[in-house]
Steps between C-alpha positions, in 0.01 A plus 500: 500500500835676442586582139857496370657624178680227308711466186559186296853516360688276258853500643823444307316608186445825313177377339165352596485126568876458530709409802318422823183661630460632852213688665618782728253598773587850616460558874415134567802403711290493819254244362491156668705218350193293411345789307822560306534133407135484397554801272795327333284193438224722361738654246653160400837675500812353658555794735348832606637784709345722765660834580494732798698754701840415647704634791830385349453547124286693255233230477423161650426214261354161596519210255247218478462172317163324493616286793722722718681826554860510381772748599589625153433443131659651192233551235253640759767754601533616140119506473454694822747772405356523146151543647615770743678687224197477271281652773745784562584378852869491410715625213836410356777453754522269800225354719562276799259216576454331835461127435515185707856451370613847608504839333533467123622806306351546155599753235281620213624668185294546183272214593781253575471373858804351673482331839805411706443162657688415819833319512447133417471235765626163376320211666499124468585311188232261379524144375484528119301178475232637732482826307479304174211297641320818607516638145443170313841497329788249501787588737738558207286796392645690798849641437610622844404422858181693580522737795260705708581870452315806625524869416181557700310177426661152487492288184667173409700619199531223241712532185375286211701383200295668226170661399353163404535378857367830632187483286443130581498550877173426683436535871448176691334577834611177670857561387476861615390384845799264521734782400352725770545227762863454397567869564368468856371809673631718217278315256190651659586848374673412172302567186478245221822433299596787274614352170751678278702433188796699372338598171234763449148448382595753229830625360484790746508276807786339691280275715153347469310390810179339620328471839242221522264553794288281726129560576328725598731719290470495120703219336785726387632844586555712187791702646665471839712798597606376845611166355684679220714674764567172682576326171748770401677469837528123451642535149754762606608310812568181306669674207229396257455846353785748459316819406449765768153557357275285283149469358265248664192376312193313622138445401544450126353150505185643657461770237593759765859594415685680776850641522721637775843655511706355786808666650716398790602717794856411594727224371357161402659330801372755752171639373352786700171489311338436164333769288205385290326746270202498268195695392136482604187553289189614691219298343202580727410758762202495735359457850438186698278448807679276748345379827664514841482120521430198280 
């Protein structure tokens, strides 16, 4: 049975047990989809990555949830680059990653990892009452019309009135199904609503977010880098945040505080990309035996 090196990394954190964990399987990009999904379920993590050679970038990275492969994810990108740097596969400077959302450039300097997510794609707006039902809140808890936005992975960005509403939100699977149906074909690929409020979890933060997740994923994602990029694009587009860069916080309610610095590429009305940066702490290193089939 083939053996692969792996690293377990806490992304968007500079310490153990902070941010969001991700297992990085080095050289595993050629593994079958079912094996990769089974590995994610075995770890009980939200996502894992599998790396390999690339003809168009420095490395290829595949991203998996417990239920499917996705084109891109933020905290696993931070984790993957942190793991490569820790193993001496790369150093400070730029590395280019081939992902399902295109080639993503990442820069590393003194342990800070910054990825440039692609220019945002603004999709459908969602009925606030349906979004409210999906997150078990009254419609007046939602301040602006939710909208599907992607900087590599689509999320229904939902601005809530305050931290109390954010912390009270609970995922309702029947409501989530209705929301997905209302978004038509796009709803198949859209992740669960990404909830944000314009006040930090701490004094250092400008925003505080949560992502509640449906089975077989864990109930909540501690830090969501791809959604942070989409959220930032939404806030800039609608004039809800004026700063060219800001601090996004997530995971504090889970006891896994995470923080990212977010910067825009281009003017707010014509974004060319979103830069999201954070650190990664390598918690575990080892080998894993993975079969050719499940």
